[in-house]
C-alpha positions as CSV (number, residue, x, y, z in Angstrom):
1,X,0.0,0.0,0.0
2,X,1.3,3.4,-0.9
3,X,1.1,6.0,1.9
4,X,1.0,9.7,1.2
5,X,3.8,11.9,2.7
6,X,7.5,12.5,2.5
7,X,10.1,12.3,5.2
8,X,10.9,16.0,4.5
9,X,7.9,17.3,6.4
10,X,6.9,17.9,10.0
11,X,3.6,16.0,10.8
12,X,1.0,18.3,12.3
13,X,-1.5,16.5,14.5
14,X,-4.9,17.3,15.8
15,X,-6.4,15.3,18.7
16,X,-10.2,14.8,19.0
17,X,-11.2,14.0,22.6
18,X,-9.6,15.4,25.7
19,X,-11.0,13.1,28.4
20,X,-9.1,10.5,30.5
21,X,-6.6,9.5,27.8
22,X,-6.4,12.8,25.9
23,X,-3.8,14.6,28.1
24,X,-1.5,11.5,27.8
25,X,-1.8,11.6,24.0
26,X,-1.1,15.3,23.8
27,X,2.0,14.9,26.0
28,X,3.5,12.0,24.1
29,X,2.8,13.3,20.7
30,X,4.2,16.7,21.7
31,X,7.5,14.9,22.7
32,X,7.7,12.9,19.5
33,X,10.3,14.1,17.0
34,X,9.1,15.6,13.7
35,X,5.6,16.0,15.2
36,X,3.7,19.0,16.3
37,X,0.3,19.0,18.1
38,X,-1.5,22.1,16.9
39,X,-5.1,21.6,17.9
40,X,-7.4,19.8,20.4
41,X,-11.2,19.3,20.1
42,X,-13.7,18.6,22.9
43,X,-17.2,19.8,23.2
44,X,-16.9,20.2,27.0
45,X,-15.8,23.7,28.0
46,X,-14.1,22.5,31.2
47,X,-11.9,20.0,29.2
48,X,-10.8,22.7,26.8
49,X,-10.0,25.0,29.8
50,X,-7.9,22.1,31.3
51,X,-6.1,21.7,28.0
52,X,-5.2,25.4,27.9
53,X,-3.6,25.1,31.3
54,X,-1.7,21.9,30.6
55,X,-0.8,22.6,27.0
56,X,-0.7,26.4,26.3
57,X,-0.2,27.2,22.7
58,X,-2.3,24.4,21.4
59,X,-5.6,25.7,19.8
60,X,-8.8,24.3,21.3
61,X,-12.0,23.7,19.4
62,X,-15.5,22.6,20.5
63,X,-16.3,21.0,17.2
64,X,-14.4,18.0,15.9
65,X,-15.0,19.2,12.3
66,X,-12.7,22.2,12.9
67,X,-9.8,19.7,13.2
68,X,-11.0,17.4,10.5
69,X,-11.3,20.3,8.0
70,X,-8.2,22.1,9.2
71,X,-5.9,22.7,6.2
72,X,-2.8,22.6,8.3
73,X,-3.4,19.3,10.0
74,X,-1.9,16.1,8.5
75,X,-3.0,13.5,10.9
76,X,-5.8,13.1,13.5
77,X,-6.0,11.1,16.7
78,X,-9.5,10.0,17.8
79,X,-9.9,9.5,21.5
80,X,-13.7,9.6,21.9
81,X,-16.4,7.1,22.8
82,X,-16.4,4.0,20.7
83,X,-19.8,4.7,19.0
84,X,-18.3,7.9,17.4
85,X,-15.1,6.3,16.0
86,X,-16.4,5.2,12.7
87,X,-18.0,8.4,11.5
88,X,-15.2,10.5,12.8
89,X,-12.5,8.3,11.2
90,X,-14.4,8.1,7.9
91,X,-14.6,12.0,7.8
92,X,-10.8,12.2,8.5
93,X,-9.9,9.8,5.8
94,X,-12.2,11.5,3.2
95,X,-10.4,14.7,4.0
96,X,-7.1,13.1,3.1
97,X,-5.6,12.9,6.6
98,X,-4.0,10.0,8.4
99,X,-5.8,8.7,11.4
100,X,-5.1,6.9,14.7
101,X,-8.1,5.5,16.6
102,X,-8.2,4.5,20.2
103,X,-9.2,0.9,21.0
104,X,-11.6,-0.7,20.3
105,X,-11.4,0.4,16.7
106,X,-15.1,0.6,15.9
107,X,-18.5,-0.7,17.0
108,X,-18.5,-3.5,14.4
109,X,-16.4,-5.6,12.1
110,X,-18.1,-4.1,9.0
111,X,-17.2,-0.6,10.1
112,X,-13.6,-1.6,10.6
113,X,-13.4,-3.2,7.2
114,X,-14.9,-0.1,5.6
115,X,-12.3,2.2,7.2
116,X,-9.4,-0.2,6.2
117,X,-10.6,-0.2,2.6
118,X,-11.0,3.6,2.5
119,X,-7.5,4.1,3.9
120,X,-6.1,1.8,1.2
121,X,-8.0,3.7,-1.5
122,X,-6.8,7.0,-0.3
123,X,-3.2,5.9,0.4
124,X,-3.5,6.9,4.0
125,X,-2.3,5.4,7.3
126,X,-4.9,3.9,9.5
127,X,-3.7,2.8,13.0
128,X,-5.3,1.6,16.2
129,X,-3.8,2.5,19.6
130,X,-3.2,-0.9,21.1
131,X,-0.6,0.6,23.5
132,X,0.4,-2.6,25.2
133,X,2.1,-3.9,22.0
134,X,4.8,-1.2,22.7
135,X,5.6,-2.2,26.3
136,X,8.9,-3.7,27.1
137,X,7.1,-6.6,28.8
138,X,5.0,-7.6,25.8
139,X,8.0,-7.2,23.4
140,X,10.0,-9.5,25.7
141,X,7.2,-12.1,25.9
142,X,7.0,-12.2,22.1
143,X,10.8,-12.7,21.9
144,X,10.6,-15.6,24.4
145,X,7.7,-17.3,22.5
146,X,9.4,-16.8,19.0
147,X,12.7,-18.2,20.3
148,X,10.8,-21.2,21.7
149,X,12.3,-20.8,25.1
150,X,8.9,-21.7,26.5
151,X,8.6,-24.7,24.1
152,X,5.3,-25.2,22.5
153,X,2.7,-22.7,23.8
154,X,-0.3,-24.5,25.4
155,X,-2.4,-21.8,27.0
156,X,-2.9,-18.1,27.6
157,X,-4.8,-16.9,30.7
158,X,-5.5,-13.3,31.4
159,X,-7.1,-11.5,34.3
160,X,-7.9,-7.7,34.0
161,X,-10.3,-6.6,36.8
162,X,-10.8,-3.5,38.9
163,X,-13.6,-1.4,40.5
164,X,-15.1,0.9,37.7
165,X,-15.1,2.7,35.3
166,X,-18.6,1.5,34.1
167,X,-18.9,2.4,30.4
168,X,-22.2,3.7,29.0
169,X,-21.9,2.2,25.4
170,X,-19.8,-0.9,25.6
171,X,-19.5,-3.9,27.9
172,X,-16.6,-4.9,30.1
173,X,-15.1,-7.2,27.4
174,X,-15.1,-4.4,24.8
175,X,-13.5,-2.0,27.4
176,X,-10.8,-4.2,28.9
177,X,-10.2,-7.3,26.8
178,X,-8.9,-5.5,23.7
179,X,-5.6,-4.9,25.6
180,X,-5.1,-8.6,26.1
181,X,-6.6,-9.9,22.9
182,X,-4.1,-7.7,21.0
183,X,-1.3,-9.0,23.1
184,X,-2.5,-12.6,22.4
185,X,-2.7,-12.0,18.6
186,X,0.7,-10.3,18.7
187,X,2.5,-13.1,20.6
188,X,0.9,-16.3,19.4
189,X,1.3,-17.2,15.7
190,X,-1.9,-19.2,15.4
191,X,-5.4,-18.4,14.1
192,X,-8.4,-18.7,16.5
193,X,-11.3,-20.9,15.4
194,X,-14.1,-19.9,17.7
195,X,-15.1,-18.2,21.0
196,X,-17.3,-18.8,24.0
197,X,-18.3,-15.9,26.2
198,X,-20.5,-15.5,29.2
199,X,-21.3,-12.3,31.2
200,X,-23.7,-10.7,33.7
201,X,-25.0,-7.2,34.2
202,X,-25.8,-5.6,37.6
203,X,-27.2,-2.4,36.1
204,X,-30.4,-1.6,34.3
205,X,-28.7,-0.9,30.9
206,X,-28.1,-4.5,30.0
207,X,-24.3,-3.9,29.6
208,X,-22.2,-6.7,31.1
209,X,-19.9,-5.6,33.9
210,X,-18.4,-9.0,34.5
211,X,-17.5,-11.4,31.6
212,X,-15.4,-14.4,30.7
213,X,-14.1,-15.1,27.3
214,X,-12.6,-18.3,25.9
215,X,-10.9,-18.4,22.5
216,X,-10.5,-21.8,20.9
217,X,-7.9,-23.0,18.4
218,X,-7.8,-26.0,16.2
219,X,-4.3,-26.7,17.4
220,X,-5.5,-27.4,20.9
221,X,-4.1,-24.1,22.2
222,X,-6.6,-22.2,24.4
223,X,-6.9,-18.6,25.7
224,X,-9.1,-17.3,28.5
225,X,-9.9,-13.8,29.7
226,X,-11.5,-12.7,33.0
227,X,-12.7,-9.1,32.9
228,X,-14.6,-7.1,35.6
229,X,-15.5,-3.6,36.6
230,X,-16.6,-4.8,40.1
231,X,-13.5,-6.2,41.7
232,X,-12.4,-4.7,45.1
233,X,-8.8,-4.9,43.9
234,X,-7.1,-4.0,40.6
235,X,-5.5,-7.1,39.0
236,X,-3.5,-7.1,35.7
237,X,-2.0,-10.6,35.3
238,X,-1.3,-12.9,32.5
239,X,0.0,-16.5,32.3
240,X,1.5,-18.0,29.2
241,X,2.2,-21.7,29.5
242,X,4.6,-23.7,27.4
243,X,5.6,-27.3,27.6
244,X,9.1,-26.2,28.7
245,X,8.7,-23.0,30.7
246,X,5.9,-20.6,31.8
247,X,5.6,-16.8,32.1
248,X,3.8,-14.8,34.7
249,X,3.2,-11.2,33.6
250,X,2.0,-8.8,36.4
251,X,1.6,-5.3,35.0
252,X,1.0,-4.0,38.5
253,X,4.6,-4.8,39.5
254,X,6.7,-1.7,39.3
255,X,9.9,-3.5,38.3
256,X,9.6,-7.3,38.0
257,X,6.8,-7.4,35.6
258,X,7.8,-10.7,34.0
259,X,8.9,-13.9,35.7
260,X,9.9,-16.9,33.7
261,X,9.3,-20.2,35.6
262,X,11.4,-23.2,34.6
263,X,8.5,-25.4,35.5
264,X,6.6,-28.0,33.6
265,X,5.2,-31.5,33.4
266,X,5.4,-34.6,31.3
267,X,2.7,-37.1,30.5
268,X,3.8,-40.7,31.0
269,X,2.3,-43.3,28.8
270,X,0.9,-46.2,30.7
271,X,-0.7,-49.5,29.4
272,X,-3.6,-48.9,31.8
273,X,-5.6,-46.3,29.9
274,X,-7.6,-45.3,33.0
275,X,-4.4,-44.1,34.8
276,X,-3.0,-40.6,34.2
277,X,0.6,-40.4,35.2
278,X,2.3,-37.0,35.3
279,X,6.0,-36.2,36.0
280,X,6.3,-32.7,37.4
281,X,9.5,-30.6,37.1
282,X,10.3,-27.4,39.1
283,X,13.3,-25.3,38.3
284,X,14.6,-21.7,38.7
285,X,12.7,-18.5,38.3
286,X,14.3,-15.9,36.0
287,X,13.4,-12.2,36.0
288,X,14.5,-10.6,32.6
289,X,15.5,-7.0,32.2
290,X,12.9,-5.0,30.2
291,X,12.9,-1.8,28.2
292,X,11.3,0.9,30.4
293,X,10.5,3.5,27.7
294,X,6.9,4.7,28.0
295,X,4.8,2.6,25.7
296,X,2.5,5.4,24.6
297,X,5.5,7.4,23.5
298,X,6.7,4.4,21.4
299,X,3.2,4.1,19.9
300,X,3.2,7.8,19.0
301,X,6.7,7.5,17.4
302,X,5.5,4.5,15.4
303,X,2.6,6.4,14.0
304,X,4.6,9.5,13.0
305,X,7.5,7.4,11.6
306,X,5.2,5.3,9.5
307,X,3.5,8.4,8.1
308,X,6.9,9.9,7.2
309,X,8.5,6.7,5.9
310,X,5.4,5.2,4.2
311,X,5.5,2.0,6.4
312,X,2.8,0.0,8.2
313,X,2.8,0.2,12.0
314,X,3.0,-2.6,14.6
315,X,-0.6,-1.8,15.5
316,X,-2.2,-1.4,12.1
317,X,-5.8,-1.3,11.1
318,X,-5.7,-5.0,10.3
319,X,-4.5,-5.7,13.9
320,X,-7.5,-3.7,15.1
321,X,-9.8,-5.6,12.8
322,X,-8.6,-9.0,14.2
323,X,-9.5,-7.8,17.7
324,X,-12.9,-6.6,16.5
325,X,-13.7,-10.0,15.0
326,X,-13.2,-11.6,18.4
327,X,-15.1,-8.9,20.3
328,X,-18.1,-9.1,17.9
329,X,-18.2,-12.9,18.2
330,X,-18.1,-12.6,22.0
331,X,-21.2,-10.4,21.9
332,X,-23.1,-13.1,20.0
333,X,-22.0,-15.8,22.4
334,X,-22.9,-13.8,25.5
335,X,-26.4,-13.1,24.1
336,X,-26.9,-16.8,23.4
337,X,-25.8,-18.0,26.8
338,X,-22.2,-18.8,26.0
339,X,-22.7,-21.0,22.9
340,X,-19.7,-21.4,20.6
341,X,-19.4,-18.8,17.8
342,X,-17.2,-19.8,14.9
343,X,-15.0,-16.9,13.7
344,X,-15.3,-16.1,10.0
345,X,-18.5,-18.1,9.6
346,X,-20.7,-15.2,8.6
347,X,-23.5,-14.9,11.1
348,X,-23.4,-18.6,12.2
349,X,-22.6,-20.2,15.5
350,X,-22.4,-23.6,17.0
351,X,-24.4,-24.4,20.0
352,X,-23.1,-27.1,22.3
353,X,-26.0,-29.5,21.8
354,X,-27.3,-28.3,18.4
355,X,-26.1,-28.1,14.8
356,X,-24.8,-25.0,13.2
357,X,-27.7,-22.5,13.1
358,X,-28.2,-18.9,11.8
359,X,-28.4,-16.1,14.3
360,X,-31.4,-14.0,13.5
């Protein structure tokens, strides 16, 4: 794909949305070489006032269209509620500007596909902010998996729970799971076959605040996600198990985020098929050194560099689409009481005790 731009130019950026994540985006893009943040848009007066105090010299607008139509802006960052992503990003691309969208990419797979096709047609960069792909911990885990230090990967187990923040337009899987689904897809070189998801809502808006997602693979590898807005403690852990070694990733740890356990087991064949004989092995624990550069800064640099050098980023629109496919399938499964939904099977799913049937 041919991307517009030349490495001779400074990239002027506009940021739409100055809520929780907005100030972090402004700070990191402002520190990125060959990049200049020139405008922020937010319809809330108090947020624009806050931006003026934190980032003097950056123009504030109440209307997103003032950024989208701004002749001096080359690229736009969208950090708004999910239901607004598609229309805003489509307008940006039609105006001939590169775009970075916060996760999740859109509200549906078809919206994500439309944006990807539009970006290709226009020769523009479309990127999704899956920030964790740029952390030292995730980069190290990918290296360990690719080098086969863990052996053959057998499972991936993630827990991302805390108290709040209840979202008004998406459930807890759409809010929290994109982080870990993107990590899974980045680390594991295997294509998922289907998903099962269950969830419960404790509010009157029918939006699940506790949910569990299982991703199934034909190879026998399995991934599981536990997400909640109602936990009394904040937990950010991940287990990646291989047949040689295993990884514990704890993002709440200030320094020792990754521990590699030289621990495993072997299945012993026995003539008596009713017996299961397991040989357990316990070895040392290794704590690798990690790159501590701020991940959001790395993400911003990737976006700007790929615009200037006509490359595709680590967290491309296709990466965002792959996450969307799993999220959309999880919605179908939750609404049908956890039945298996086959990925890429149009609008079909497999129920445990029934044949493949069409979701109406």
